[in-house]
C-alpha positions as CSV (number, residue, x, y, z in Angstrom):
1,X,72.6,106.7,85.4
2,X,76.3,105.8,85.2
3,X,78.3,106.3,88.4
4,X,80.8,109.1,88.5
5,X,84.4,108.5,87.4
6,X,86.5,107.9,90.6
7,X,89.8,109.8,90.7
8,X,92.4,109.7,93.4
9,X,95.0,112.5,93.5
10,X,98.3,111.8,95.3
11,X,100.4,114.8,96.0
12,X,103.8,113.2,96.2
13,X,105.8,113.0,99.5
14,X,104.8,114.6,102.8
15,X,106.1,116.8,105.6
16,X,108.5,114.1,106.9
17,X,109.9,113.0,103.5
18,X,109.5,116.0,101.2
19,X,111.3,114.8,98.1
20,X,113.4,117.3,96.1
21,X,114.5,120.6,97.5
22,X,115.9,123.8,96.0
23,X,116.8,126.4,98.5
24,X,113.8,126.8,100.7
25,X,111.5,125.3,98.1
26,X,110.3,121.8,99.0
27,X,108.8,119.5,96.5
28,X,106.1,118.2,98.8
29,X,104.7,121.7,99.2
30,X,104.6,122.2,95.5
31,X,103.0,118.9,94.9
32,X,100.2,119.7,97.4
33,X,99.6,123.2,95.9
34,X,99.2,121.8,92.4
35,X,97.2,118.7,93.4
36,X,94.8,120.9,95.4
37,X,94.1,123.0,92.4
38,X,93.4,119.9,90.2
39,X,91.2,118.5,93.0
40,X,89.1,121.7,93.1
41,X,88.6,121.7,89.4
42,X,87.5,118.1,89.1
43,X,85.4,118.4,92.3
44,X,83.2,121.0,90.6
45,X,82.4,118.5,87.8
46,X,79.6,116.2,88.9
47,X,80.8,113.5,86.5
48,X,83.7,112.9,88.9
49,X,84.1,111.7,92.5
50,X,87.5,112.8,93.7
51,X,89.7,112.0,96.6
52,X,93.1,113.5,97.7
53,X,95.5,111.7,100.0
54,X,96.9,114.8,101.7
55,X,95.8,118.3,102.8
56,X,97.6,121.2,104.4
57,X,97.4,119.6,107.8
58,X,98.8,116.2,106.6
59,X,97.2,113.1,105.3
60,X,93.4,113.1,105.2
61,X,91.7,111.2,108.0
62,X,90.6,108.5,105.6
63,X,94.2,107.8,104.5
64,X,95.8,108.4,107.9
65,X,93.4,105.9,109.4
66,X,93.9,103.4,106.6
67,X,97.7,103.5,106.9
68,X,97.5,103.0,110.7
69,X,94.8,100.4,110.8
70,X,95.7,98.3,107.8
71,X,99.5,98.2,108.3
72,X,99.6,94.4,108.5
73,X,97.3,93.8,105.5
74,X,99.2,96.3,103.4
75,X,102.5,94.6,104.3
76,X,101.0,91.2,103.3
77,X,99.7,92.7,100.1
78,X,103.1,94.1,99.3
79,X,105.0,90.9,100.1
80,X,102.6,88.6,98.2
81,X,102.9,90.8,95.1
82,X,106.7,90.8,95.3
83,X,106.8,87.0,95.6
84,X,104.5,86.6,92.7
85,X,106.8,88.8,90.5
86,X,109.9,87.0,91.7
87,X,108.3,83.7,90.7
88,X,107.3,85.1,87.3
89,X,110.9,86.4,86.7
90,X,112.3,82.9,87.6
91,X,109.9,81.2,85.2
92,X,110.7,83.7,82.4
93,X,107.2,85.2,82.4
94,X,108.3,88.7,83.4
95,X,111.2,90.6,82.0
96,X,112.9,93.1,84.4
97,X,113.8,96.5,83.0
98,X,115.6,99.4,84.5
99,X,115.1,102.6,82.4
100,X,115.2,105.5,84.8
101,X,117.0,105.7,88.1
102,X,114.7,106.2,91.1
103,X,115.7,106.9,94.7
104,X,114.8,103.8,96.8
105,X,111.7,104.5,98.9
106,X,112.1,104.0,102.7
107,X,110.0,101.2,104.2
108,X,107.5,103.7,105.6
109,X,107.1,105.5,102.3
110,X,106.8,102.2,100.4
111,X,104.1,101.0,102.9
112,X,102.1,104.2,102.2
113,X,102.4,103.8,98.4
114,X,101.5,100.1,98.4
115,X,98.6,101.1,100.8
116,X,97.4,103.6,98.2
117,X,97.4,100.9,95.6
118,X,95.5,98.5,97.8
119,X,93.0,101.2,98.7
120,X,92.5,102.1,95.0
121,X,91.9,98.4,94.1
122,X,89.4,98.0,97.0
123,X,87.5,101.2,96.1
124,X,87.1,100.7,92.3
125,X,89.1,103.8,91.5
126,X,89.3,104.6,87.8
127,X,92.4,106.7,87.9
128,X,95.2,107.4,90.3
129,X,97.2,110.5,89.5
130,X,100.5,111.1,91.3
131,X,101.7,114.8,91.3
132,X,105.4,115.5,91.5
133,X,108.2,117.9,90.5
134,X,111.5,116.6,89.4
135,X,115.3,116.7,90.0
136,X,118.1,114.4,88.8
137,X,121.3,113.0,90.4
138,X,124.0,115.7,90.4
139,X,126.9,116.9,92.7
140,X,125.2,120.1,94.0
141,X,121.5,120.1,94.5
142,X,121.6,123.7,95.6
143,X,122.5,125.0,92.2
144,X,120.3,125.1,89.2
145,X,120.6,122.1,86.9
146,X,120.7,121.8,83.2
147,X,117.5,119.9,82.4
148,X,114.0,121.1,82.0
149,X,110.5,119.9,80.9
150,X,107.8,117.6,82.1
151,X,107.4,113.8,81.9
152,X,104.6,111.4,82.6
153,X,105.4,107.9,83.9
154,X,103.0,105.1,83.1
155,X,103.1,101.3,83.7
156,X,105.3,99.1,81.6
157,X,103.4,96.7,79.2
158,X,104.3,93.9,81.6
159,X,101.6,95.2,83.9
160,X,97.8,94.6,83.5
161,X,96.9,98.3,83.8
162,X,99.4,99.4,81.2
163,X,97.3,100.0,78.1
164,X,94.5,102.1,79.7
165,X,97.0,104.0,81.8
166,X,99.1,104.9,78.7
167,X,96.0,106.3,77.0
168,X,95.2,108.5,80.0
169,X,98.8,109.7,80.1
170,X,98.7,110.5,76.4
171,X,95.6,112.7,76.8
172,X,97.2,114.6,79.7
173,X,100.4,114.8,77.7
174,X,98.6,116.4,74.7
175,X,97.3,119.1,77.0
176,X,100.5,119.8,78.9
177,X,102.6,120.1,75.8
178,X,100.4,123.1,74.7
179,X,102.2,125.2,77.2
180,X,105.2,123.1,78.4
181,X,108.0,121.3,76.7
182,X,108.6,117.6,77.4
183,X,111.7,116.7,79.4
184,X,115.1,116.8,77.8
185,X,116.6,114.6,80.5
186,X,117.9,111.6,78.3
187,X,116.0,108.8,80.1
188,X,112.8,110.8,79.8
189,X,113.1,111.9,76.2
190,X,109.7,111.9,74.5
191,X,107.9,112.8,77.7
192,X,106.0,109.5,78.1
193,X,108.0,107.0,80.1
194,X,107.2,103.3,80.6
195,X,108.2,102.2,84.1
196,X,108.3,99.0,86.2
197,X,109.9,100.2,89.4
198,X,107.6,103.0,90.5
199,X,105.2,101.7,93.2
200,X,102.9,104.6,92.2
201,X,102.1,103.1,88.8
202,X,101.6,99.6,90.1
203,X,105.0,98.0,90.8
204,X,104.7,94.2,91.1
205,X,101.3,94.4,89.3
206,X,99.6,95.7,92.4
207,X,96.9,97.6,90.6
208,X,93.9,96.1,88.9
209,X,93.6,96.4,85.1
210,X,90.7,98.9,85.7
211,X,92.9,101.2,87.8
212,X,94.7,103.6,85.5
213,X,97.8,105.0,87.2
214,X,100.1,107.8,86.0
215,X,102.9,109.8,87.7
216,X,103.4,113.3,86.4
217,X,106.8,115.1,86.9
218,X,105.7,118.6,86.0
219,X,109.2,120.1,85.7
220,X,112.5,120.4,87.4
221,X,112.2,122.1,90.8
222,X,115.0,124.6,90.2
223,X,113.0,126.1,87.3
224,X,110.3,127.3,89.7
225,X,112.2,129.6,92.1
226,X,110.1,132.7,91.2
227,X,107.1,132.5,93.6
228,X,104.8,134.7,91.4
229,X,105.5,132.7,88.3
230,X,105.2,129.5,90.3
231,X,101.6,130.3,91.2
232,X,100.8,131.0,87.5
233,X,102.3,127.6,86.6
234,X,100.2,125.8,89.2
235,X,97.1,127.3,87.6
236,X,98.1,126.5,84.1
237,X,99.2,122.9,85.0
238,X,96.0,122.2,87.0
239,X,93.8,123.4,84.1
240,X,95.7,121.4,81.5
241,X,95.8,118.3,83.6
242,X,92.1,118.4,84.4
243,X,91.3,118.9,80.7
244,X,93.4,115.9,79.8
245,X,91.5,113.8,82.3
246,X,88.1,115.0,81.1
247,X,89.1,114.4,77.5
248,X,90.1,110.8,78.3
249,X,86.9,109.9,80.0
250,X,84.4,111.9,78.2
251,X,85.5,113.2,74.8
252,X,84.2,110.9,72.0
253,X,87.0,108.9,70.6
254,X,86.1,110.0,67.1
255,X,87.0,113.6,68.0
256,X,90.4,112.7,69.5
257,X,93.7,111.6,67.8
258,X,94.8,108.0,68.5
């Protein structure tokens, strides 16, 4: 009997660095609420083995212990990967691209993200799904912005896990667009964004080819101010995401569009 598909869900940010904020609404709380719903759906399907990095009380014991006990090895993992990429750039084997602006991760946040990549490699994870809500650079973050829609970030073709990650992203994209419109933020037009800089999708080629990695920006945070509708969106988004993941791993290719 084939082993279950191993999925790791990463609700972005945490209680110390909570990402985007709109009024009293914090992105980290939204990410956790949605990720928990996806986790509960996939957990009921015996074809999957599912982990989540964070719960209501903070990081799960497994990941809290890993970050604390493996700090030196994670740092070495990160530095070795960076040096390898720098060498590839110098030798013309890797072309650097900057497509979408990203806030620079603090050293602590970067360590956790590289730690998640290292853990995923070590544990033969089939898919890592990072859950986020979006914002964009503007003068006043406390006022509603002009952009809307979702986007899925996936590794650039320079990375070894690019092709399989893109296919997973495409399946999830097909489901989400049934109820939601792709982002109209110019750098995200089309809704599927190839990226080199996000640690989450394998920056510096830190994820094995077998580890599919996507980061989903489900929408712009200022569009979710209504709490009742926000709960409805969490339910819809979780169901659609889970269906996309199941379609990728289990729906016969002959029954799905390319």
